[in-house]
N, C-alpha and C positions, 0 to 999 in steps of 0.2 A: 864594283858591285852595284852602286847606285845607278851607274850608266846602263848596266844590263837590265836592272829592274825597271828603269824608265822606258827603255825600248821594248821590253817584254810587255809592259802594260799597253803601250801603243799598238803593238802587233796584235795583242789580244783583242783590243777594241776594234781594230781594222778587220780582224777575223769575224767578229760579231756583226759588223756592218755588212760585209760581203755575204755572210750566211743569211741575214735577214733579207737582204735584197734578192739573193738567189731564190730562197724558199718562197717568199711572198710574191715575187714577180711570176714565178712558175705557177704558184697557187692561184693567182689571179687569172692567168691564161686558162688554166684547167677549169676553174669555177665558171668562167664565161662559156667555155666550150661545153661543159656539162649541161648548162641551162639553156644555151642558145643554139647548139648544133642539132641539125636534123640527122639522126643516125641511120636513116633508111630512106629510100626513094619516096615512101609514102608520108614522109615528114614527121616520123616518130621522134619525140624529144623526151629526155629524161626529166621527169617531174616529181621525183620522190624525195622531197626535201627531208622528211623525217628519217627515212632509211639512210640517206647520206649523212645526216647529223649523228645518227647512231654509230656509224662506222668512224666518223670523225672523232667523236668523244672516246670511242674505244681505243683508237690509235693514240690519243692524248694520254689515256690511262696507262697504256703499256709503256709509252715513252717516259712518263713521269716516274713510274716505279723503277724503270731502268736508270734514270738519272739519280734517284735516291740511292740505289745500290752502287752506282759508280762513283758518285761525288760525296755522299754523306756517310759512307761506311768503309771499313777496312775488311780485309779477308776474314778476320775472326769474328766480327760482330754483325755479319749480314743477317744471320738468323734472329739475333736479339733485336736488330733494328726492325725487321719485318714483324716480329711479335709485338714490339712496342707500338708500331704503326697502327695496329688493329686494336690492341687491348688497353692502351693507356687512356683512351677516351671513353667516357661514359656514353651509353646509347643515346641519352637525352641530348648530350652535346653534339654527337655525330649528326643526329637528325635535325635538331634545331639550328645548328650552325651551318654545317656543310650542306644540309638539305636545302636551306633557304638560298645559300650562295649558288648552288647548282641550278636552282629554279630560275633565278634571274639571268645567270650565265647562259643557260640553255635557251631561254626565250630570246635573248639578245642575238645569239647565233641563228636561231630559227627564223626570226623576223628578217635578219639581214640576208640570209640565203634565199628565203622565199620571195623577197622583194625583186629578185632577178627575173621572176616570171613577168613582172610588170614594168620594170625600168631597165635601162642599159647598164652595163657594168661600169662605165665611166661615171654615170650619175650615181650609182650605188656607192662607188669609192668616194666621191665628193660628199655625198650624204653622210657616210660614216666618218668623214673627217670633220663634221660639223658639231662636235661634242660641246663646243662653247655655248651653243643655243640652249639645249636642255639644262646644262649646268647653271646658266644664268637665270633661266626661268624658274628652276627649282630653288635657287638661292633667293630670288625675289619673293616667290609665293610662300615657300615653306619657312625659310630662315629670316625673312624680312631684311635680307642683306642689301647694302648699297654698293653700287659699282661706279667707277670713274667714267667720265665722258669718253675717254679713249677706248674703254672696254665696250661701251655701248656702240661706239663707231665700228669696232672690229666685228661685232655680231651683226650689225646692219650690213656691212660689206659682205660678210660671209653669207647671210641670208639672201641678199640680192644676187650674189654670185651663183648660188644654187638655183634661184628662180630663173636667172638668165640662161643657165645651162639647160634647164628643163623646158624652157620656152620653145614652142614650135608653132609655126604659122600654118594655116590651112590644114588643120587636123580635125578628125571627127570627134564627136562628143564621147564616143566609146573609148577612144585613145586617151582623151583628157582624163576621163574617170579612172581608167586603168593606171595612168601615171600618178594621179593623185593618191590612189590606193597604195601604190608602190612607195611613194614618198612617206605616206603615213606609217607604213611598215618600218621604214628606215628610222623615222622619229621614235617609234616604239622601241626599236633596237637600241638607239642611243639612250633612251630613258632607262632601259634595263642595264646597259653598260654603266650608266651613271650610278645605279644602285649597287651593282656588283663590286666596283672598286672600293667604296667605303666599307662595305660588309667584309671584304677580304682583309683590308687594312686593320679593321677593328678586331677581327678574329685572330690575325697574326700577332697583334700586340697583347691581346688578353690571354691567349693560350700558348704563346711563345713557340710557334711551330714554324717549320721551314716553308718557303714558297713552293718547293717541289711537292711537299706533302699536301698543301692546300690544292695544288694543281691535280694531284692524284685523286683526292677525295671528291672534289667538285665534279671531276669528270666521271668518277665511279658512280656517283649518285645520278648524274646526268644520263649515263648509259642505262641505268636502272629505270629511270622515268620514261625514256624513249622506248625501251624494250617493252614496257607494259602497254604503251599506246600502240606500238606495232603489233603486238600479239592480239590486242582487243579488236583492232581494225583489220587485221590480216593483210595490211598493205605491204608487208615485207614479202609476201608471196608474189604480188604483182611486180615489185622491184626486182626480185630474183629472176622472174620470167623475162623481164625486159633485158636484164644483163645477159641471160642465156641466149636471147635472140640477137643481141648486139654486143658481142665480146669486146669491142673497142671501149665500151663504157667501163668495163672492169679495170682495164689498164689505166684509164683516166682517173678512176676513183682511188686506186691504190696509190698513185703518185700524188694525187690531191691530198689524201689523208696523211701521207708521209711528210710532205712539205708543210702541211698545217701543224703537225705535231712537233717537228724539229724547229719550225719557225717560232712557235709559242715557247718552246723550251729555251731557245736562244734569247728571246725577249725577256723572259724571267731572269736568265743569267745576267743580261745587260743591266737590268734594273737593280739587281742585288749587288753587282760589282762596280757599277758606275753611278747612275741615278736615273730616276724616272724622266727627268728633263732631257738627258742625253738620248734615252730611248725614244722619247717623243720626237726629237729632231730627226733621228734615223727613220722612224716609221712614217713621218710626214713626208720626207723626201722620197721614200719608197712609194707612197701612195701617188705622188706626182708622176713618178716613173711608170707606175702601173697604168695610169690613164694614157700615157704616151704609148706604152707597149700594146695596150688594147687597140688603140687607133692603128698601129702598124700591123699587128697580127691579123686583126679581123676586118681591116679595111674600112673602118668608120671614117666618114668625112665630116669634120667638125664645121659647124656654121660659124659665122662671125659672132653671134650671141653666145655660143658655147665656148668659143675661144676666150671671150671677155669674162664669162662666168668662171672658167678654170683659173684665170689670172686673178680675179677678185678673191676667190676662195683661198688660194694658197698665199696670196699677199696677206690676208687677215690672219691666217694660221701662223705664218712665219713671223709676223708682227707680234703675235701673242707669245711665241717662243722667245723672241728677242727680249721682250719685256720681263719674262721670267728669268732669263739669264742675267739681265741687268739688276733685277731685284736680289737675286742670289749673290751677285758680286758685291752689292752694297751691304748686305747682311753679313 
């Protein structure tokens, strides 16, 4: 029995790894295609980040409620679970807790997606991998926290790696300004990510709720926020017209939203059943593969500086993961 349990656990972890790789590698290709592809001879590109974000959050909402019904209920108590999902929270708790989490979560995704208008997908992926930078800055400025020399060295390596990757010779001032703005958006996305995680953890501990429940409510609130903006700006009409004129976009969006929702669900499952550290290792190696896939699919030709930049970024990230594993083993 122990033999079967051991192998079942490893098979389950292997399934999570394959699912995360498959979903997010395909997600990355589709994200780059949506933002970089010219869908018509006149060079028309899909530039409706808010509309895409609305559909993405909507798919996450549907997927999370499906997971709650499948994994957290039995046949007889599905109605009771749905009822308690809505009515067991006070309105004040819903809006103050989930509303705030949804805001930071939404801004993180919007800044990350919108950055693709200004930077390449490989640079966006490297930038999103640089969470150590804002975490350390927030720790120093807000919490007056002290870090070891090796932690400072890892952040320096990571920062220099991103700089090398973004460095280009003989470019116009407009291109430089555009890239700086794109990197600023990525930093803002990382900052919002850094706020979302602790807010989620505190809310889960205080209210004793499941991770799929918080996934459901944060996306439900996010959908509501974006829907209001879309209705006020009427940008959803322009997005629908673009999709009508370019049907291929619809197919890309559907698969993009599906892989995003399933991928996020598997990540939540991995964190709950294994650990955040195991999940971080999987997602980091996935990001490295995403950069390689982007080069292969879209024909990017990396310069020597970019090759060195990728190497430095992932060396610093894997070093950080190794140190966490070592600290966990000692404890």
